[in-house]
C-alpha positions as a Python dict, from the first residue, in 0.01 Angstrom:
ca = {
    (1, 'M'): (0, 0, 0),
    (2, 'S'): (152, 332, -100),
    (3, 'P'): (145, 621, 149),
    (4, 'N'): (-50, 842, -96),
    (5, 'K'): (-321, 587, -177),
    (6, 'P'): (-636, 607, 39),
    (7, 'N'): (-704, 302, 255),
    (8, 'S'): (-1019, 137, 124),
    (9, 'S'): (-1011, -159, 364),
    (10, 'N'): (-1248, -184, 659),
    (11, 'D'): (-1003, -415, 834),
    (12, 'P'): (-863, -226, 1138),
    (13, 'S'): (-536, -420, 1118),
    (14, 'K'): (-473, -270, 774),
    (15, 'L'): (-522, 93, 879),
    (16, 'S'): (-236, 330, 819),
    (17, 'L'): (-128, 624, 1031),
    (18, 'Q'): (-16, 800, 716),
    (19, 'P'): (-257, 1075, 606),
    (20, 'S'): (-447, 1004, 288),
    (21, 'Q'): (-392, 1252, 9),
    (22, 'G'): (-673, 1363, -219),
    (23, 'A'): (-641, 1460, -585),
    (24, 'G'): (-535, 1814, -492),
    (25, 'G'): (-259, 1698, -257),
    (26, 'G'): (-451, 1777, 65),
    (27, 'P'): (-610, 1537, 311),
    (28, 'D'): (-892, 1322, 173),
    (29, 'F'): (-1206, 1345, 389),
    (30, 'S'): (-1437, 1181, 137),
    (31, 'N'): (-1515, 883, 358),
    (32, 'V'): (-1571, 1072, 686),
    (33, 'Q'): (-1905, 996, 851),
    (34, 'G'): (-2074, 1216, 1107),
    (35, 'H'): (-2347, 1173, 1365),
    (36, 'V'): (-2552, 1434, 1550),
    (37, 'D'): (-2730, 1353, 1879),
    (38, 'T'): (-2958, 1657, 1886),
    (39, 'V'): (-3319, 1679, 1776),
    (40, 'P'): (-3366, 1955, 1521),
    (41, 'G'): (-3627, 2222, 1590),
    (42, 'N'): (-3864, 2380, 1345),
    (43, 'A'): (-3624, 2554, 1109),
    (44, 'A'): (-3897, 2769, 954),
    (45, 'S'): (-3995, 2935, 1282),
    (46, 'G'): (-3657, 2917, 1448),
    (47, 'A'): (-3818, 2736, 1742),
    (48, 'T'): (-3630, 2463, 1919),
    (49, 'R'): (-3788, 2150, 2055),
    (50, 'S'): (-3824, 2129, 2433),
    (51, 'P'): (-3665, 1842, 2623),
    (52, 'E'): (-3889, 1541, 2684),
    (53, 'F'): (-3977, 1490, 3051),
    (54, 'A'): (-4267, 1244, 3014),
    (55, 'N'): (-4087, 966, 3203),
    (56, 'V'): (-3977, 1176, 3501),
    (57, 'Q'): (-4126, 1053, 3827),
    (58, 'D'): (-4173, 1271, 4131),
    (59, 'H'): (-4186, 1175, 4495),
    (60, 'S'): (-4335, 1391, 4768),
    (61, 'D'): (-4352, 1324, 5139),
    (62, 'T'): (-4640, 1568, 5193),
    (63, 'V'): (-5001, 1456, 5183),
    (64, 'P'): (-5279, 1717, 5168),
    (65, 'G'): (-5462, 1755, 5498),
    (66, 'G'): (-5822, 1852, 5552),
    (67, 'S'): (-5956, 1591, 5791),
    (68, 'G'): (-5865, 1549, 6152),
    (69, 'G'): (-5859, 1918, 6249),
    (70, 'G'): (-5494, 1970, 6169),
    (71, 'G'): (-5554, 2340, 6110),
    (72, 'G'): (-5482, 2307, 5737),
    (73, 'S'): (-5115, 2230, 5794),
    (74, 'G'): (-5152, 1893, 5621),
    (75, 'A'): (-5037, 1555, 5738),
    (76, 'Q'): (-4691, 1445, 5637),
    (77, 'T'): (-4560, 1107, 5544),
    (78, 'Y'): (-4210, 966, 5534),
    (79, 'T'): (-4080, 683, 5318),
    (80, 'V'): (-3843, 467, 5522),
    (81, 'R'): (-3491, 421, 5381),
    (82, 'A'): (-3234, 157, 5466),
    (83, 'G'): (-3077, 225, 5806),
    (84, 'D'): (-3361, 447, 5934),
    (85, 'T'): (-3494, 418, 6288),
    (86, 'L'): (-3804, 580, 6436),
    (87, 'S'): (-3588, 789, 6667),
    (88, 'A'): (-3371, 912, 6376),
    (89, 'I'): (-3683, 1002, 6177),
    (90, 'A'): (-3823, 1185, 6481),
    (91, 'Q'): (-3494, 1370, 6532),
    (92, 'H'): (-3492, 1480, 6168),
    (93, 'H'): (-3857, 1590, 6148),
    (94, 'Y'): (-3925, 1716, 6501),
    (95, 'G'): (-3581, 1794, 6639),
    (96, 'K'): (-3637, 1543, 6922),
    (97, 'A'): (-3552, 1174, 6899),
    (98, 'S'): (-3789, 1110, 7189),
    (99, 'R'): (-4085, 1183, 6957),
    (100, 'W'): (-4045, 834, 6804),
    (101, 'H'): (-4340, 725, 7024),
    (102, 'A'): (-4572, 964, 6837),
    (103, 'I'): (-4465, 821, 6501),
    (104, 'F'): (-4508, 465, 6630),
    (105, 'D'): (-4856, 543, 6769),
    (106, 'A'): (-4963, 710, 6442),
    (107, 'N'): (-4864, 395, 6250),
    (108, 'R'): (-4997, 117, 6473),
    (109, 'D'): (-5198, -12, 6176),
    (110, 'Q'): (-4874, -118, 6004),
    (111, 'L'): (-4621, -142, 6289),
    (112, 'D'): (-4621, -405, 6562),
    (113, 'D'): (-4267, -340, 6681),
    (114, 'P'): (-4093, 2, 6673),
    (115, 'D'): (-3764, -170, 6590),
    (116, 'K'): (-3901, -341, 6279),
    (117, 'I'): (-3951, -76, 6013),
    (118, 'R'): (-3870, -167, 5653),
    (119, 'P'): (-3729, 38, 5364),
    (120, 'G'): (-4015, 147, 5140),
    (121, 'Q'): (-4273, 171, 5419),
    (122, 'V'): (-4463, 499, 5414),
    (123, 'L'): (-4512, 624, 5767),
    (124, 'N'): (-4758, 891, 5878),
    (125, 'L'): (-4590, 1173, 6068),
    (126, 'P'): (-4825, 1337, 6319),
    (127, 'P'): (-4822, 1718, 6335),
    (128, 'Q'): (-4577, 1882, 6573),
    (129, 'D'): (-4717, 1970, 6915),
}
């Protein structure tokens, strides 16, 4: 293979580090392929297409109130994560670890033992006193 002849082989072992020369003596870019990862907008109006957020999922730990005379403050919930304890949740939400009893009492329907909470459980958090 001569250094001025373009490499027409698709075999990577036959690739040359020598630049290909075109008919005019400059580099030959005739076999360069490109790829664009953007989605074109409407060229006529100059508008661009907005990003697609249809598959985005949201998670909120606040549940609207309205029943139970909470004064409109709304009840809150908390989704348990690995390593959580009722006292740590109470410390985070109320500033007092000793409020774990209130969380346990508010969730008696799903908790039999305050030491056995599971990741993924959604606990009701009673309003602050």
